[in-house]
PyMOL Python script that loads the backbone (N, CA, C, O; Angstrom):
from pymol import cmd

cmd.read_pdbstr("""\
ATOM      1  N   MET A   1       0.818  -1.200   0.000  1.00  0.00           N
ATOM      2  CA  MET A   1       0.000   0.000   0.000  1.00  0.00           C
ATOM      3  C   MET A   1       0.859   1.261   0.000  1.00  0.00           C
ATOM      4  O   MET A   1       0.377   2.330  -0.373  1.00  0.00           O
ATOM      5  N   GLY A   2       2.111   1.157   0.407  1.00  0.00           N
ATOM      6  CA  GLY A   2       2.971   2.323   0.438  1.00  0.00           C
ATOM      7  C   GLY A   2       3.543   2.689  -0.914  1.00  0.00           C
ATOM      8  O   GLY A   2       4.276   3.671  -1.025  1.00  0.00           O
ATOM      9  N   THR A   3       3.225   1.922  -1.947  1.00  0.00           N
ATOM     10  CA  THR A   3       3.757   2.181  -3.284  1.00  0.00           C
ATOM     11  C   THR A   3       3.187   3.467  -3.867  1.00  0.00           C
ATOM     12  O   THR A   3       3.885   4.188  -4.580  1.00  0.00           O
ATOM     13  N   PHE A   4       1.938   3.758  -3.573  1.00  0.00           N
ATOM     14  CA  PHE A   4       1.277   4.941  -4.115  1.00  0.00           C
ATOM     15  C   PHE A   4       1.029   5.966  -3.015  1.00  0.00           C
ATOM     16  O   PHE A   4       0.923   5.625  -1.837  1.00  0.00           O
ATOM     17  N   ARG A   5       0.940   7.225  -3.424  1.00  0.00           N
ATOM     18  CA  ARG A   5       0.596   8.289  -2.479  1.00  0.00           C
ATOM     19  C   ARG A   5      -0.909   8.254  -2.213  1.00  0.00           C
ATOM     20  O   ARG A   5      -1.675   7.631  -2.948  1.00  0.00           O
ATOM     21  N   ARG A   6      -1.301   8.929  -1.161  1.00  0.00           N
ATOM     22  CA  ARG A   6      -2.720   8.947  -0.766  1.00  0.00           C
ATOM     23  C   ARG A   6      -3.595   9.482  -1.903  1.00  0.00           C
ATOM     24  O   ARG A   6      -4.679   8.953  -2.152  1.00  0.00           O
ATOM     25  N   GLN A   7      -3.134  10.513  -2.582  1.00  0.00           N
ATOM     26  CA  GLN A   7      -3.900  11.103  -3.678  1.00  0.00           C
ATOM     27  C   GLN A   7      -4.126  10.089  -4.797  1.00  0.00           C
ATOM     28  O   GLN A   7      -5.194  10.063  -5.407  1.00  0.00           O
ATOM     29  N   GLN A   8      -3.129   9.262  -5.062  1.00  0.00           N
ATOM     30  CA  GLN A   8      -3.277   8.247  -6.110  1.00  0.00           C
ATOM     31  C   GLN A   8      -4.326   7.213  -5.716  1.00  0.00           C
ATOM     32  O   GLN A   8      -5.092   6.757  -6.564  1.00  0.00           O
ATOM     33  N   TRP A   9      -4.368   6.839  -4.443  1.00  0.00           N
ATOM     34  CA  TRP A   9      -5.407   5.899  -3.984  1.00  0.00           C
ATOM     35  C   TRP A   9      -6.786   6.538  -4.113  1.00  0.00           C
ATOM     36  O   TRP A   9      -7.756   5.863  -4.459  1.00  0.00           O
ATOM     37  N   ALA A  10      -6.875   7.838  -3.837  1.00  0.00           N
ATOM     38  CA  ALA A  10      -8.153   8.541  -3.980  1.00  0.00           C
ATOM     39  C   ALA A  10      -8.611   8.533  -5.437  1.00  0.00           C
ATOM     40  O   ALA A  10      -9.801   8.391  -5.716  1.00  0.00           O
ATOM     41  N   GLU A  11      -7.665   8.685  -6.364  1.00  0.00           N
ATOM     42  CA  GLU A  11      -8.006   8.635  -7.783  1.00  0.00           C
ATOM     43  C   GLU A  11      -8.509   7.245  -8.187  1.00  0.00           C
ATOM     44  O   GLU A  11      -9.427   7.122  -8.998  1.00  0.00           O
ATOM     45  N   ILE A  12      -7.909   6.220  -7.624  1.00  0.00           N
ATOM     46  CA  ILE A  12      -8.379   4.854  -7.889  1.00  0.00           C
ATOM     47  C   ILE A  12      -9.807   4.685  -7.382  1.00  0.00           C
ATOM     48  O   ILE A  12     -10.656   4.119  -8.070  1.00  0.00           O
ATOM     49  N   ASP A  13     -10.064   5.183  -6.169  1.00  0.00           N
ATOM     50  CA  ASP A  13     -11.426   5.128  -5.621  1.00  0.00           C
ATOM     51  C   ASP A  13     -12.413   5.830  -6.552  1.00  0.00           C
ATOM     52  O   ASP A  13     -13.508   5.327  -6.804  1.00  0.00           O
ATOM     53  N   ASP A  14     -12.014   7.001  -7.060  1.00  0.00           N
ATOM     54  CA  ASP A  14     -12.892   7.757  -7.949  1.00  0.00           C
ATOM     55  C   ASP A  14     -13.180   7.001  -9.240  1.00  0.00           C
ATOM     56  O   ASP A  14     -14.276   7.110  -9.789  1.00  0.00           O
ATOM     57  N   GLU A  15     -12.209   6.238  -9.730  1.00  0.00           N
ATOM     58  CA  GLU A  15     -12.409   5.436 -10.940  1.00  0.00           C
ATOM     59  C   GLU A  15     -13.351   4.263 -10.684  1.00  0.00           C
ATOM     60  O   GLU A  15     -14.123   3.881 -11.563  1.00  0.00           O
ATOM     61  N   PHE A  16     -13.289   3.698  -9.496  1.00  0.00           N
ATOM     62  CA  PHE A  16     -14.115   2.536  -9.176  1.00  0.00           C
ATOM     63  C   PHE A  16     -15.580   2.875  -8.929  1.00  0.00           C
ATOM     64  O   PHE A  16     -16.455   2.058  -9.216  1.00  0.00           O
ATOM     65  N   LYS A  17     -15.858   4.046  -8.411  1.00  0.00           N
ATOM     66  CA  LYS A  17     -17.241   4.402  -8.055  1.00  0.00           C
ATOM     67  C   LYS A  17     -18.222   4.229  -9.212  1.00  0.00           C
ATOM     68  O   LYS A  17     -19.246   3.568  -9.033  1.00  0.00           O
ATOM     69  N   PRO A  18     -17.954   4.797 -10.395  1.00  0.00           N
ATOM     70  CA  PRO A  18     -18.924   4.603 -11.483  1.00  0.00           C
ATOM     71  C   PRO A  18     -19.017   3.149 -11.938  1.00  0.00           C
ATOM     72  O   PRO A  18     -20.088   2.687 -12.333  1.00  0.00           O
ATOM     73  N   GLU A  19     -17.907   2.433 -11.883  1.00  0.00           N
ATOM     74  CA  GLU A  19     -17.915   1.025 -12.298  1.00  0.00           C
ATOM     75  C   GLU A  19     -18.735   0.172 -11.336  1.00  0.00           C
ATOM     76  O   GLU A  19     -19.452  -0.735 -11.761  1.00  0.00           O
ATOM     77  N   ILE A  20     -18.630   0.459 -10.056  1.00  0.00           N
ATOM     78  CA  ILE A  20     -19.425  -0.275  -9.056  1.00  0.00           C
ATOM     79  C   ILE A  20     -20.902   0.009  -9.271  1.00  0.00           C
ATOM     80  O   ILE A  20     -21.739  -0.890  -9.185  1.00  0.00           O
ATOM     81  N   ARG A  21     -21.214   1.277  -9.555  1.00  0.00           N
ATOM     82  CA  ARG A  21     -22.616   1.637  -9.807  1.00  0.00           C
ATOM     83  C   ARG A  21     -23.154   0.889 -11.027  1.00  0.00           C
ATOM     84  O   ARG A  21     -24.285   0.403 -11.010  1.00  0.00           O
ATOM     85  N   LYS A  22     -22.339   0.796 -12.096  1.00  0.00           N
ATOM     86  CA  LYS A  22     -22.763   0.063 -13.294  1.00  0.00           C
ATOM     87  C   LYS A  22     -22.960  -1.411 -12.988  1.00  0.00           C
ATOM     88  O   LYS A  22     -23.945  -2.017 -13.410  1.00  0.00           O
ATOM     89  N   LEU A  23     -22.029  -1.979 -12.259  1.00  0.00           N
ATOM     90  CA  LEU A  23     -22.081  -3.401 -11.917  1.00  0.00           C
ATOM     91  C   LEU A  23     -23.342  -3.744 -11.135  1.00  0.00           C
ATOM     92  O   LEU A  23     -23.945  -4.794 -11.358  1.00  0.00           O
ATOM     93  N   ARG A  24     -23.741  -2.871 -10.227  1.00  0.00           N
ATOM     94  CA  ARG A  24     -24.915  -3.110  -9.373  1.00  0.00           C
ATOM     95  C   ARG A  24     -26.183  -2.476  -9.925  1.00  0.00           C
ATOM     96  O   ARG A  24     -27.215  -2.489  -9.254  1.00  0.00           O
ATOM     97  N   ASN A  25     -26.128  -1.920 -11.137  1.00  0.00           N
ATOM     98  CA  ASN A  25     -27.277  -1.262 -11.767  1.00  0.00           C
ATOM     99  C   ASN A  25     -27.846  -0.135 -10.910  1.00  0.00           C
ATOM    100  O   ASN A  25     -29.062  -0.006 -10.762  1.00  0.00           O
ATOM    101  N   LEU A  26     -26.962   0.669 -10.355  1.00  0.00           N
ATOM    102  CA  LEU A  26     -27.372   1.818  -9.551  1.00  0.00           C
ATOM    103  C   LEU A  26     -27.318   3.073 -10.414  1.00  0.00           C
ATOM    104  O   LEU A  26     -26.512   3.164 -11.340  1.00  0.00           O
ATOM    105  N   ALA A  27     -28.168   4.024 -10.111  1.00  0.00           N
ATOM    106  CA  ALA A  27     -28.151   5.296 -10.828  1.00  0.00           C
ATOM    107  C   ALA A  27     -26.846   6.033 -10.545  1.00  0.00           C
ATOM    108  O   ALA A  27     -26.258   5.871  -9.475  1.00  0.00           O
ATOM    109  N   SER A  28     -26.396   6.836 -11.496  1.00  0.00           N
ATOM    110  CA  SER A  28     -25.135   7.557 -11.316  1.00  0.00           C
ATOM    111  C   SER A  28     -25.205   8.576 -10.185  1.00  0.00           C
ATOM    112  O   SER A  28     -24.170   9.038  -9.703  1.00  0.00           O
ATOM    113  N   THR A  29     -26.407   8.929  -9.760  1.00  0.00           N
ATOM    114  CA  THR A  29     -26.576   9.872  -8.650  1.00  0.00           C
ATOM    115  C   THR A  29     -26.888   9.180  -7.330  1.00  0.00           C
ATOM    116  O   THR A  29     -27.169   9.840  -6.330  1.00  0.00           O
ATOM    117  N   SER A  30     -26.838   7.859  -7.327  1.00  0.00           N
ATOM    118  CA  SER A  30     -27.197   7.114  -6.112  1.00  0.00           C
ATOM    119  C   SER A  30     -26.161   7.310  -5.009  1.00  0.00           C
ATOM    120  O   SER A  30     -24.994   7.608  -5.267  1.00  0.00           O
ATOM    121  N   SER A  31     -26.618   7.136  -3.795  1.00  0.00           N
ATOM    122  CA  SER A  31     -25.741   7.235  -2.629  1.00  0.00           C
ATOM    123  C   SER A  31     -24.776   6.056  -2.600  1.00  0.00           C
ATOM    124  O   SER A  31     -25.121   4.943  -2.996  1.00  0.00           O
ATOM    125  N   LEU A  32     -23.583   6.316  -2.131  1.00  0.00           N
ATOM    126  CA  LEU A  32     -22.589   5.248  -2.038  1.00  0.00           C
ATOM    127  C   LEU A  32     -22.634   4.539  -0.682  1.00  0.00           C
ATOM    128  O   LEU A  32     -21.782   3.697  -0.398  1.00  0.00           O
ATOM    129  N   GLU A  33     -23.601   4.867   0.143  1.00  0.00           N
ATOM    130  CA  GLU A  33     -23.747   4.178   1.427  1.00  0.00           C
ATOM    131  C   GLU A  33     -23.957   2.684   1.212  1.00  0.00           C
ATOM    132  O   GLU A  33     -23.495   1.869   2.012  1.00  0.00           O
ATOM    133  N   TYR A  34     -24.644   2.324   0.146  1.00  0.00           N
ATOM    134  CA  TYR A  34     -24.877   0.919  -0.176  1.00  0.00           C
ATOM    135  C   TYR A  34     -23.555   0.212  -0.488  1.00  0.00           C
ATOM    136  O   TYR A  34     -23.389  -0.966  -0.169  1.00  0.00           O
ATOM    137  N   VAL A  35     -22.644   0.909  -1.092  1.00  0.00           N
ATOM    138  CA  VAL A  35     -21.362   0.322  -1.486  1.00  0.00           C
ATOM    139  C   VAL A  35     -20.420   0.198  -0.303  1.00  0.00           C
ATOM    140  O   VAL A  35     -19.806  -0.852  -0.110  1.00  0.00           O
ATOM    141  N   TYR A  36     -20.296   1.249   0.490  1.00  0.00           N
ATOM    142  CA  TYR A  36     -19.300   1.295   1.550  1.00  0.00           C
ATOM    143  C   TYR A  36     -19.839   0.954   2.935  1.00  0.00           C
ATOM    144  O   TYR A  36     -19.061   0.841   3.883  1.00  0.00           O
ATOM    145  N   GLY A  37     -21.132   0.791   3.070  1.00  0.00           N
ATOM    146  CA  GLY A  37     -21.743   0.576   4.380  1.00  0.00           C
ATOM    147  C   GLY A  37     -21.532  -0.807   4.959  1.00  0.00           C
ATOM    148  O   GLY A  37     -20.813  -1.628   4.389  1.00  0.00           O
ATOM    149  N   SER A  38     -22.150  -1.056   6.071  1.00  0.00           N
ATOM    150  CA  SER A  38     -22.011  -2.300   6.827  1.00  0.00           C
ATOM    151  C   SER A  38     -22.848  -3.436   6.237  1.00  0.00           C
ATOM    152  O   SER A  38     -23.916  -3.206   5.670  1.00  0.00           O
ATOM    153  N   THR A  39     -22.349  -4.659   6.380  1.00  0.00           N
ATOM    154  CA  THR A  39     -23.109  -5.816   5.898  1.00  0.00           C
ATOM    155  C   THR A  39     -24.365  -6.030   6.713  1.00  0.00           C
ATOM    156  O   THR A  39     -25.349  -6.566   6.205  1.00  0.00           O
ATOM    157  N   SER A  40     -24.347  -5.623   7.959  1.00  0.00           N
ATOM    158  CA  SER A  40     -25.540  -5.786   8.781  1.00  0.00           C
ATOM    159  C   SER A  40     -26.696  -4.934   8.259  1.00  0.00           C
ATOM    160  O   SER A  40     -27.860  -5.213   8.549  1.00  0.00           O
ATOM    161  N   ALA A  41     -26.368  -3.896   7.489  1.00  0.00           N
ATOM    162  CA  ALA A  41     -27.391  -3.050   6.883  1.00  0.00           C
ATOM    163  C   ALA A  41     -27.658  -3.458   5.434  1.00  0.00           C
ATOM    164  O   ALA A  41     -28.426  -2.798   4.734  1.00  0.00           O
ATOM    165  N   GLY A  42     -27.027  -4.539   4.985  1.00  0.00           N
ATOM    166  CA  GLY A  42     -27.233  -5.024   3.633  1.00  0.00           C
ATOM    167  C   GLY A  42     -26.333  -4.393   2.587  1.00  0.00           C
ATOM    168  O   GLY A  42     -26.613  -4.483   1.392  1.00  0.00           O
ATOM    169  N   ALA A  43     -25.269  -3.765   3.017  1.00  0.00           N
ATOM    170  CA  ALA A  43     -24.359  -3.099   2.079  1.00  0.00           C
ATOM    171  C   ALA A  43     -23.258  -4.043   1.600  1.00  0.00           C
ATOM    172  O   ALA A  43     -23.129  -5.163   2.094  1.00  0.00           O
ATOM    173  N   MET A  44     -22.471  -3.579   0.634  1.00  0.00           N
ATOM    174  CA  MET A  44     -21.433  -4.403   0.015  1.00  0.00           C
ATOM    175  C   MET A  44     -20.101  -4.388   0.768  1.00  0.00           C
ATOM    176  O   MET A  44     -19.297  -5.303   0.588  1.00  0.00           O
ATOM    177  N   VAL A  45     -19.849  -3.410   1.579  1.00  0.00           N
ATOM    178  CA  VAL A  45     -18.632  -3.258   2.385  1.00  0.00           C
ATOM    179  C   VAL A  45     -17.358  -3.260   1.541  1.00  0.00           C
ATOM    180  O   VAL A  45     -16.408  -3.981   1.847  1.00  0.00           O
ATOM    181  N   ILE A  46     -17.341  -2.470   0.501  1.00  0.00           N
ATOM    182  CA  ILE A  46     -16.135  -2.322  -0.297  1.00  0.00           C
ATOM    183  C   ILE A  46     -15.258  -1.276   0.401  1.00  0.00           C
ATOM    184  O   ILE A  46     -15.713  -0.161   0.653  1.00  0.00           O
ATOM    185  N   PRO A  47     -14.009  -1.626   0.715  1.00  0.00           N
ATOM    186  CA  PRO A  47     -13.154  -0.676   1.438  1.00  0.00           C
ATOM    187  C   PRO A  47     -12.758   0.509   0.570  1.00  0.00           C
ATOM    188  O   PRO A  47     -12.644   0.390  -0.650  1.00  0.00           O
ATOM    189  N   VAL A  48     -12.552   1.638   1.206  1.00  0.00           N
ATOM    190  CA  VAL A  48     -12.087   2.847   0.533  1.00  0.00           C
ATOM    191  C   VAL A  48     -10.559   2.768   0.523  1.00  0.00           C
ATOM    192  O   VAL A  48      -9.925   2.821   1.577  1.00  0.00           O
ATOM    193  N   ALA A  49      -9.974   2.642  -0.660  1.00  0.00           N
ATOM    194  CA  ALA A  49      -8.529   2.432  -0.785  1.00  0.00           C
ATOM    195  C   ALA A  49      -7.721   3.555  -0.146  1.00  0.00           C
ATOM    196  O   ALA A  49      -6.670   3.303   0.442  1.00  0.00           O
ATOM    197  N   GLU A  50      -8.193   4.770  -0.255  1.00  0.00           N
ATOM    198  CA  GLU A  50      -7.475   5.910   0.330  1.00  0.00           C
ATOM    199  C   GLU A  50      -7.353   5.755   1.844  1.00  0.00           C
ATOM    200  O   GLU A  50      -6.283   5.986   2.406  1.00  0.00           O
ATOM    201  N   GLU A  51      -8.436   5.366   2.503  1.00  0.00           N
ATOM    202  CA  GLU A  51      -8.412   5.174   3.957  1.00  0.00           C
ATOM    203  C   GLU A  51      -7.602   3.935   4.335  1.00  0.00           C
ATOM    204  O   GLU A  51      -6.838   3.957   5.300  1.00  0.00           O
ATOM    205  N   GLU A  52      -7.772   2.867   3.576  1.00  0.00           N
ATOM    206  CA  GLU A  52      -7.048   1.625   3.858  1.00  0.00           C
ATOM    207  C   GLU A  52      -5.542   1.834   3.740  1.00  0.00           C
ATOM    208  O   GLU A  52      -4.776   1.251   4.507  1.00  0.00           O
ATOM    209  N   SER A  53      -5.111   2.657   2.791  1.00  0.00           N
ATOM    210  CA  SER A  53      -3.676   2.886   2.623  1.00  0.00           C
ATOM    211  C   SER A  53      -3.079   3.518   3.874  1.00  0.00           C
ATOM    212  O   SER A  53      -1.962   3.178   4.264  1.00  0.00           O
ATOM    213  N   ASP A  54      -3.808   4.433   4.505  1.00  0.00           N
ATOM    214  CA  ASP A  54      -3.329   5.051   5.750  1.00  0.00           C
ATOM    215  C   ASP A  54      -3.220   4.018   6.863  1.00  0.00           C
ATOM    216  O   ASP A  54      -2.241   3.997   7.610  1.00  0.00           O
ATOM    217  N   ILE A  55      -4.216   3.174   6.967  1.00  0.00           N
ATOM    218  CA  ILE A  55      -4.224   2.149   8.016  1.00  0.00           C
ATOM    219  C   ILE A  55      -3.063   1.183   7.822  1.00  0.00           C
ATOM    220  O   ILE A  55      -2.360   0.858   8.779  1.00  0.00           O
ATOM    221  N   PHE A  56      -2.856   0.723   6.593  1.00  0.00           N
ATOM    222  CA  PHE A  56      -1.775  -0.223   6.328  1.00  0.00           C
ATOM    223  C   PHE A  56      -0.403   0.419   6.519  1.00  0.00           C
ATOM    224  O   PHE A  56       0.537  -0.238   6.965  1.00  0.00           O
ATOM    225  N   ARG A  57      -0.292   1.685   6.184  1.00  0.00           N
ATOM    226  CA  ARG A  57       0.984   2.381   6.374  1.00  0.00           C
ATOM    227  C   ARG A  57       1.329   2.478   7.862  1.00  0.00           C
ATOM    228  O   ARG A  57       2.475   2.253   8.252  1.00  0.00           O
ATOM    229  N   LEU A  58       0.353   2.807   8.677  1.00  0.00           N
ATOM    230  CA  LEU A  58       0.582   2.852  10.124  1.00  0.00           C
ATOM    231  C   LEU A  58       0.915   1.470  10.673  1.00  0.00           C
ATOM    232  O   LEU A  58       1.805   1.320  11.511  1.00  0.00           O
ATOM    233  N   ASP A  59       0.200   0.474  10.195  1.00  0.00           N
ATOM    234  CA  ASP A  59       0.444  -0.891  10.638  1.00  0.00           C
ATOM    235  C   ASP A  59       1.877  -1.314  10.314  1.00  0.00           C
ATOM    236  O   ASP A  59       2.556  -1.906  11.153  1.00  0.00           O
ATOM    237  N   SER A  60       2.328  -1.015   9.115  1.00  0.00           N
ATOM    238  CA  SER A  60       3.693  -1.363   8.710  1.00  0.00           C
ATOM    239  C   SER A  60       4.724  -0.618   9.550  1.00  0.00           C
ATOM    240  O   SER A  60       5.751  -1.184   9.927  1.00  0.00           O
ATOM    241  N   ALA A  61       4.453   0.644   9.842  1.00  0.00           N
ATOM    242  CA  ALA A  61       5.394   1.435  10.634  1.00  0.00           C
ATOM    243  C   ALA A  61       5.573   0.855  12.035  1.00  0.00           C
ATOM    244  O   ALA A  61       6.673   0.905  12.585  1.00  0.00           O
ATOM    245  N   PHE A  62       4.518   0.311  12.612  1.00  0.00           N
ATOM    246  CA  PHE A  62       4.629  -0.279  13.937  1.00  0.00           C
ATOM    247  C   PHE A  62       5.306  -1.645  13.904  1.00  0.00           C
ATOM    248  O   PHE A  62       5.899  -2.061  14.900  1.00  0.00           O
ATOM    249  N   LYS A  63       5.229  -2.343  12.783  1.00  0.00           N
ATOM    250  CA  LYS A  63       5.835  -3.671  12.678  1.00  0.00           C
ATOM    251  C   LYS A  63       7.333  -3.617  12.386  1.00  0.00           C
ATOM    252  O   LYS A  63       8.061  -4.536  12.762  1.00  0.00           O
ATOM    253  N   LEU A  64       7.805  -2.570  11.730  1.00  0.00           N
ATOM    254  CA  LEU A  64       9.209  -2.506  11.336  1.00  0.00           C
ATOM    255  C   LEU A  64      10.190  -2.627  12.501  1.00  0.00           C
ATOM    256  O   LEU A  64      11.146  -3.395  12.390  1.00  0.00           O
ATOM    257  N   PRO A  65      10.006  -1.911  13.613  1.00  0.00           N
ATOM    258  CA  PRO A  65      10.980  -2.016  14.704  1.00  0.00           C
ATOM    259  C   PRO A  65      11.055  -3.411  15.342  1.00  0.00           C
ATOM    260  O   PRO A  65      12.045  -3.733  15.999  1.00  0.00           O
ATOM    261  N   SER A  66      10.040  -4.226  15.158  1.00  0.00           N
ATOM    262  CA  SER A  66      10.059  -5.568  15.750  1.00  0.00           C
ATOM    263  C   SER A  66      10.284  -6.657  14.697  1.00  0.00           C
ATOM    264  O   SER A  66      10.012  -7.831  14.948  1.00  0.00           O
ATOM    265  N   SER A  67      10.782  -6.267  13.521  1.00  0.00           N
ATOM    266  CA  SER A  67      11.019  -7.220  12.437  1.00  0.00           C
ATOM    267  C   SER A  67      12.072  -8.251  12.831  1.00  0.00           C
ATOM    268  O   SER A  67      12.990  -7.946  13.592  1.00  0.00           O
ATOM    269  N   LYS A  68      11.939  -9.465  12.316  1.00  0.00           N
ATOM    270  CA  LYS A  68      12.938 -10.503  12.563  1.00  0.00           C
ATOM    271  C   LYS A  68      14.224 -10.222  11.790  1.00  0.00           C
ATOM    272  O   LYS A  68      15.297 -10.700  12.156  1.00  0.00           O
ATOM    273  N   ASP A  69      14.104  -9.445  10.722  1.00  0.00           N
ATOM    274  CA  ASP A  69      15.266  -9.079   9.909  1.00  0.00           C
ATOM    275  C   ASP A  69      16.028  -7.957  10.614  1.00  0.00           C
ATOM    276  O   ASP A  69      15.487  -6.869  10.809  1.00  0.00           O
ATOM    277  N   LEU A  70      17.252  -8.209  10.986  1.00  0.00           N
ATOM    278  CA  LEU A  70      18.044  -7.232  11.741  1.00  0.00           C
ATOM    279  C   LEU A  70      18.303  -5.959  10.945  1.00  0.00           C
ATOM    280  O   LEU A  70      18.338  -4.870  11.518  1.00  0.00           O
ATOM    281  N   ILE A  71      18.482  -6.079   9.647  1.00  0.00           N
ATOM    282  CA  ILE A  71      18.736  -4.895   8.819  1.00  0.00           C
ATOM    283  C   ILE A  71      17.506  -3.997   8.792  1.00  0.00           C
ATOM    284  O   ILE A  71      17.625  -2.779   8.918  1.00  0.00           O
ATOM    285  N   ILE A  72      16.332  -4.589   8.629  1.00  0.00           N
ATOM    286  CA  ILE A  72      15.081  -3.813   8.632  1.00  0.00           C
ATOM    287  C   ILE A  72      14.889  -3.140   9.983  1.00  0.00           C
ATOM    288  O   ILE A  72      14.521  -1.967  10.053  1.00  0.00           O
ATOM    289  N   ARG A  73      15.135  -3.878  11.045  1.00  0.00           N
ATOM    290  CA  ARG A  73      14.983  -3.319  12.390  1.00  0.00           C
ATOM    291  C   ARG A  73      15.939  -2.137  12.583  1.00  0.00           C
ATOM    292  O   ARG A  73      15.552  -1.104  13.129  1.00  0.00           O
ATOM    293  N   TYR A  74      17.183  -2.293  12.134  1.00  0.00           N
ATOM    294  CA  TYR A  74      18.181  -1.226  12.250  1.00  0.00           C
ATOM    295  C   TYR A  74      17.736  -0.003  11.432  1.00  0.00           C
ATOM    296  O   TYR A  74      17.756   1.120  11.938  1.00  0.00           O
ATOM    297  N   LEU A  75      17.342  -0.215  10.187  1.00  0.00           N
ATOM    298  CA  LEU A  75      16.935   0.893   9.318  1.00  0.00           C
ATOM    299  C   LEU A  75      15.716   1.626   9.844  1.00  0.00           C
ATOM    300  O   LEU A  75      15.587   2.833   9.637  1.00  0.00           O
ATOM    301  N   SER A  76      14.828   0.930  10.515  1.00  0.00           N
ATOM    302  CA  SER A  76      13.612   1.559  11.026  1.00  0.00           C
ATOM    303  C   SER A  76      13.917   2.477  12.210  1.00  0.00           C
ATOM    304  O   SER A  76      13.095   3.320  12.569  1.00  0.00           O
ATOM    305  N   GLN A  77      15.068   2.319  12.803  1.00  0.00           N
ATOM    306  CA  GLN A  77      15.429   3.132  13.966  1.00  0.00           C
ATOM    307  C   GLN A  77      16.220   4.388  13.578  1.00  0.00           C
ATOM    308  O   GLN A  77      16.508   5.228  14.431  1.00  0.00           O
ATOM    309  N   LEU A  78      16.567   4.515  12.300  1.00  0.00           N
ATOM    310  CA  LEU A  78      17.339   5.684  11.848  1.00  0.00           C
ATOM    311  C   LEU A  78      16.488   6.911  11.769  1.00  0.00           C
ATOM    312  O   LEU A  78      16.979   7.981  11.407  1.00  0.00           O
TER     313      LEU A  78
END
""", "prot")
cmd.dss("prot")
cmd.show_as("cartoon", "prot")
cmd.util.cbc("prot")
cmd.orient("prot")
C-alpha cells in the first residue's frame, strides 16, 4: 500500500465508483452508502482504498521495529 501516495489511492477510488454503480445497476446519482456501508445493513462493504492505505501504512510502521530481519529493524530506527 505504500507504493502509491494517498492522492493516487483517492483517484483509484474515484475510478471505481462509477464502475461499481454500473455493476450493481445503480443510478449515477445514487448514494454510495450501499457500497461502503455495513453488511448488517445489507451493504457491500467495499473498502475505501485511500483510507485503507493510511491504516496499512501505520500498521507497517509499527511492525518494522520488531522485524525478525536485523537490517530492517536497524533501518527503522534511523
